[in-house]
Backbone as CSV, one residue per row, in Angstrom:
resi,resn,N_x,N_y,N_z,CA_x,CA_y,CA_z,C_x,C_y,C_z
1,UNK,49.570,74.716,86.019,49.005,73.406,85.783,48.965,73.103,84.291
2,UNK,48.773,74.125,83.480,48.734,73.899,82.040,50.110,73.445,81.533
3,UNK,51.193,74.033,82.059,52.532,73.656,81.625,52.853,72.214,81.986
4,UNK,52.332,71.752,83.116,52.576,70.376,83.557,51.708,69.377,82.804
5,UNK,50.732,69.845,82.062,49.883,68.960,81.274,48.782,68.283,82.068
6,UNK,48.425,68.841,83.221,47.386,68.205,84.039,45.995,68.361,83.454
7,UNK,45.858,69.195,82.436,44.535,69.401,81.865,44.126,68.268,80.930
8,UNK,45.076,67.389,80.566,44.720,66.262,79.711,44.156,65.130,80.557
9,UNK,42.965,64.702,80.225,42.341,63.595,80.938,42.551,62.297,80.184
10,UNK,41.684,61.339,80.434,41.746,60.057,79.743,41.204,60.204,78.332
11,UNK,41.412,59.164,77.561,40.834,59.124,76.235,39.320,59.234,76.314
12,UNK,38.723,59.836,75.307,37.286,60.101,75.329,36.463,58.819,75.369
13,UNK,37.017,57.717,74.900,36.243,56.472,74.911,36.283,55.764,76.264
14,UNK,37.170,56.189,77.168,37.303,55.569,78.487,36.808,56.509,79.582
15,UNK,35.635,57.004,79.479,35.209,57.989,80.457,33.978,57.520,81.210
16,UNK,33.797,58.106,82.359,32.647,57.843,83.206,31.720,59.052,83.070
17,UNK,30.433,58.839,82.793,29.514,59.974,82.618,29.468,60.931,83.813
18,UNK,29.814,60.454,84.999,29.815,61.346,86.171,30.939,62.380,86.107
19,UNK,31.860,62.215,85.178,32.950,63.178,85.030,32.567,64.389,84.184
20,UNK,31.408,64.370,83.570,31.021,65.440,82.650,31.110,66.851,83.233
21,UNK,30.804,67.080,84.528,30.944,68.451,85.037,32.394,68.950,85.066
22,UNK,33.355,68.031,85.017,34.761,68.398,85.145,35.474,68.467,83.792
23,UNK,34.775,68.134,82.725,35.365,68.138,81.395,34.954,69.413,80.671
24,UNK,35.942,70.148,80.157,35.609,71.409,79.491,35.567,71.273,77.976
25,UNK,36.281,70.293,77.411,36.298,70.140,75.954,36.806,68.752,75.594
26,UNK,36.716,68.450,74.308,37.240,67.196,73.771,38.094,67.561,72.562
27,UNK,39.343,67.110,72.550,40.265,67.457,71.463,41.070,66.227,71.054
28,UNK,40.944,65.826,69.811,41.687,64.687,69.261,41.484,63.421,70.085
29,UNK,40.252,63.176,70.517,39.935,61.960,71.257,40.319,61.970,72.719
30,UNK,40.726,63.130,73.246,41.106,63.248,74.660,40.249,64.314,75.310
31,UNK,39.733,64.008,76.489,38.969,65.004,77.239,39.930,65.999,77.875
32,UNK,39.588,67.261,77.796,40.358,68.338,78.425,39.630,68.712,79.708
33,UNK,40.345,68.615,80.826,39.731,68.888,82.125,39.628,70.386,82.386
34,UNK,38.653,70.761,83.175,38.451,72.144,83.584,39.492,72.474,84.653
35,UNK,40.524,73.227,84.298,41.644,73.503,85.193,41.222,74.361,86.385
36,UNK,40.308,75.283,86.187,39.843,76.135,87.281,39.168,75.301,88.361
37,UNK,38.310,74.414,87.936,37.598,73.554,88.891,38.579,72.599,89.568
38,UNK,39.529,72.071,88.798,40.537,71.172,89.352,41.346,71.885,90.431
39,UNK,41.766,73.105,90.186,42.557,73.873,91.150,41.766,74.122,92.429
40,UNK,40.489,74.426,92.286,39.660,74.684,93.470,39.542,73.427,94.336
41,UNK,39.250,72.285,93.704,39.101,71.048,94.467,40.429,70.559,95.021
42,UNK,41.535,70.819,94.313,42.847,70.456,94.820,43.166,71.271,96.074
43,UNK,42.795,72.537,96.065,42.991,73.380,97.240,42.182,72.865,98.431
44,UNK,40.933,72.473,98.180,40.099,71.920,99.253,40.685,70.617,99.788
45,UNK,41.216,69.778,98.901,41.831,68.519,99.323,43.067,68.779,100.182
46,UNK,43.869,69.768,99.804,45.049,70.126,100.592,44.651,70.613,101.982
47,UNK,43.599,71.419,102.061,43.114,71.881,103.364,42.665,70.708,104.227
48,UNK,41.973,69.736,103.616,41.502,68.562,104.344,42.677,67.750,104.882
49,UNK,43.693,67.529,104.040,44.868,66.756,104.455,45.608,67.490,105.572
50,UNK,45.760,68.793,105.448,46.425,69.580,106.491,45.670,69.462,107.810
51,UNK,44.346,69.595,107.758,43.513,69.499,108.961,43.644,68.119,109.605
52,UNK,43.558,67.062,108.791,43.636,65.700,109.319,45.018,65.401,109.890
53,UNK,46.065,65.840,109.197,47.417,65.566,109.678,47.720,66.323,110.963
54,UNK,47.139,67.496,111.131,47.367,68.260,112.362,46.732,67.570,113.564
55,UNK,45.823,66.651,113.314,45.203,65.870,114.377,45.794,64.469,114.498
56,UNK,46.938,64.237,113.848,47.674,62.980,113.992,47.186,61.826,113.139
57,UNK,46.377,62.086,112.146,45.892,61.018,111.267,47.035,60.517,110.393
58,UNK,46.953,59.238,109.973,47.961,58.658,109.097,47.395,58.531,107.694
59,UNK,48.290,58.525,106.701,47.874,58.490,105.309,48.572,57.367,104.563
60,UNK,47.906,56.864,103.547,48.483,55.897,102.621,48.569,56.581,101.271
61,UNK,49.774,56.685,100.739,49.971,57.297,99.429,50.094,56.176,98.402
62,UNK,49.241,56.218,97.382,49.204,55.167,96.375,49.758,55.709,95.071
63,UNK,50.713,54.989,94.502,51.281,55.351,93.206,50.816,54.370,92.149
64,UNK,50.400,54.880,90.998,49.929,53.995,89.928,50.767,54.101,88.664
65,UNK,51.709,54.999,88.626,52.554,55.181,87.439,53.984,54.740,87.763
66,UNK,54.531,53.854,86.942,55.898,53.386,87.177,56.905,54.524,87.109
67,UNK,56.680,55.478,86.203,57.609,56.602,86.060,57.682,57.458,87.322
68,UNK,56.603,57.510,88.064,56.546,58.366,89.253,56.882,57.622,90.537
69,UNK,57.246,56.352,90.465,57.454,55.536,91.664,58.481,56.139,92.615
70,UNK,59.597,56.589,92.077,60.656,57.149,92.928,60.180,58.434,93.590
71,UNK,59.539,59.301,92.835,59.043,60.572,93.397,57.984,60.331,94.462
72,UNK,57.089,59.381,94.205,56.036,59.070,95.174,56.648,58.511,96.454
73,UNK,57.621,57.613,96.320,58.276,57.034,97.495,58.990,58.102,98.316
74,UNK,59.693,59.011,97.645,60.388,60.091,98.366,59.399,60.977,99.120
75,UNK,58.300,61.330,98.451,57.298,62.180,99.097,56.690,61.472,100.306
76,UNK,56.423,60.181,100.182,55.839,59.427,101.298,56.806,59.347,102.469
77,UNK,58.070,59.128,102.179,59.070,59.049,103.248,59.211,60.394,103.941
78,UNK,59.273,61.476,103.156,59.389,62.816,103.749,58.187,63.159,104.619
79,UNK,57.006,62.701,104.199,55.780,63.006,104.943,55.482,61.968,106.023
80,UNK,56.369,60.979,106.156,56.193,59.893,107.130,54.860,59.174,106.922
81,UNK,54.568,58.859,105.663,53.335,58.158,105.303,53.677,56.757,104.795
82,UNK,52.656,55.934,104.719,52.782,54.614,104.119,52.685,54.781,102.609
83,UNK,53.315,53.888,101.864,53.271,53.981,100.404,52.923,52.608,99.821
84,UNK,52.174,52.617,98.727,51.755,51.397,98.036,51.881,51.620,96.540
85,UNK,52.461,50.662,95.832,52.589,50.755,94.379,51.619,49.779,93.741
86,UNK,50.689,50.290,92.986,49.737,49.444,92.250,50.283,49.240,90.850
87,UNK,50.550,48.002,90.508,51.107,47.714,89.167,50.109,46.990,88.328
């Protein structure tokens, strides 16, 4: 996760105080996210999605980054999910 840069959060001036438990540091005006906590919650989210999909639930995948639009669309098609692009 560190190589992919997922530990970089939003700019320090654009933050919600409820995010404080998930922020481990502040560097050059950017909050650094707690990667250990992120990995744990990501694992729990994956378990939830697996459980729901095994019971036939449908999902909507939302993409918010133009650069990732193609990747998000491919993933949604492969997973037989609905996709929405927020611009």
